[in-house]
C-alpha positions in Angstrom: 101.6 100.6 74.1 100.7 98.2 71.5 99.0 94.4 72.1 100.9 91.9 71.0 99.1 88.6 69.4 100.3 85.9 68.2 99.1 82.8 65.4 100.0 79.0 64.7 100.0 77.7 61.5 99.3 74.3 62.2 99.8 72.0 58.9 98.9 68.2 58.5 98.1 65.8 55.6 98.3 69.0 53.2 96.3 71.2 54.7 96.1 74.0 56.8 94.2 74.2 60.6 92.3 77.3 60.3 89.3 78.7 62.7 86.0 80.9 61.5 86.6 83.6 64.5 83.6 84.3 66.6 81.2 86.8 65.8 81.4 87.8 69.7 85.4 88.6 68.9 86.3 92.8 69.1 88.0 92.3 65.9 87.4 90.2 62.8 84.3 88.5 64.1 83.1 85.7 61.1 86.3 85.4 59.5 88.6 82.9 58.5 91.8 82.9 60.8 94.8 80.8 62.1 94.3 80.2 66.0 95.5 82.6 68.2 95.8 85.1 70.9 97.1 87.8 73.0 100.9 87.6 74.7 99.6 87.4 78.7 102.1 89.4 81.0 104.1 87.3 82.8 106.4 89.2 85.7 109.4 91.0 85.0 111.6 88.2 83.5 110.4 85.3 80.9 111.9 83.6 78.2 109.9 82.1 75.4 107.2 84.3 76.1 105.4 84.1 72.1 106.1 80.1 71.5 104.4 79.4 74.9 101.3 81.9 74.6 101.0 80.0 70.9 100.9 76.9 72.0 98.8 77.5 74.7 96.4 79.6 72.5 96.2 76.5 70.4 95.6 74.1 73.4 92.0 76.4 75.1 91.0 77.5 71.8 90.6 73.9 69.6 92.2 71.4 71.8 95.2 70.5 69.1 98.9 70.6 70.9 102.0 71.2 68.6 105.7 69.6 68.9 108.1 71.6 71.0 109.8 73.9 68.4 107.8 76.3 66.7 109.3 78.4 63.5 108.9 82.5 63.6 106.9 83.2 60.1 107.1 86.8 59.7 105.4 90.0 61.2 102.8 92.7 60.5 101.0 95.4 62.9 97.3 96.6 62.3 95.2 99.0 64.1 92.1 97.8 65.8 88.6 99.5 65.2 88.8 101.3 68.4 92.4 102.7 67.4 94.2 99.8 69.8 97.5 99.3 68.3 98.5 95.0 67.7 101.8 93.6 66.2 100.9 90.2 65.4 103.3 87.4 64.3 102.4 83.9 62.9 104.6 80.8 63.6 104.9 77.5 61.7 104.0 74.8 64.3 104.2 71.0 63.6 100.8 69.1 64.7 101.6 66.7 67.2 98.6 65.7 68.7 94.7 66.6 69.1 91.4 66.4 67.4 90.6 70.3 66.9 87.1 71.2 68.5 85.5 74.3 69.8 86.7 74.4 73.0 86.5 78.2 73.4 83.2 78.8 71.9 83.8 83.0 72.7 86.3 82.5 70.6 85.9 80.2 67.7 83.1 79.6 65.6 84.2 77.0 63.8 87.5 75.1 63.2 88.2 73.1 60.2 91.4 71.8 57.8 91.4 73.4 54.6 93.6 73.0 51.6 95.5 76.2 50.3 92.9 76.7 47.7 90.0 76.3 49.7 91.3 79.2 51.7 92.1 81.2 48.8 88.3 80.3 47.9 86.9 80.7 51.4 84.0 84.1 51.1 85.1 84.9 54.8 88.9 84.9 54.1 90.2 88.3 54.3 93.5 89.9 52.7 95.5 89.6 56.0 94.9 85.5 56.3 95.3 84.7 53.1 98.9 86.3 53.3 99.7 84.8 56.8 98.7 81.7 54.8 100.8 82.0 51.6 104.0 83.3 53.8 103.7 80.1 56.2 103.1 78.0 53.0 106.8 79.6 51.9 108.2 78.9 55.1 106.8 75.2 55.2 108.1 74.5 51.9 111.7 75.8 53.0 111.7 73.5 55.7 111.1 70.3 53.9 
């Protein structure tokens, strides 16, 4: 069975909302990332679970709210260090309100707005995060 994970790519004023993942995180601790998390079970039948999860994670982890519509960017898969398969999906989200802060210190060490070049040059940006940022930027430009 796959773990399903979602990430929110939030863009505002030429910058992306990024976090440094807590070192307490079991996967990729200390790396730069979009905000995200695992999809929870919600009963036998539910609608828009991925979209609601990305909105919930943004609010729970960094206190930011996004507008209603989120746009699917792409999906990928990986296997955690302990062998669990994960499907990861990135959604482009339009910022609505809230000043980002480390609301969930067990998951987030720091929060920052960063330009594409700052993300690219950051020593803690793993290749998969750069891939997600580049794809989110392409999606954002297409929607303009």
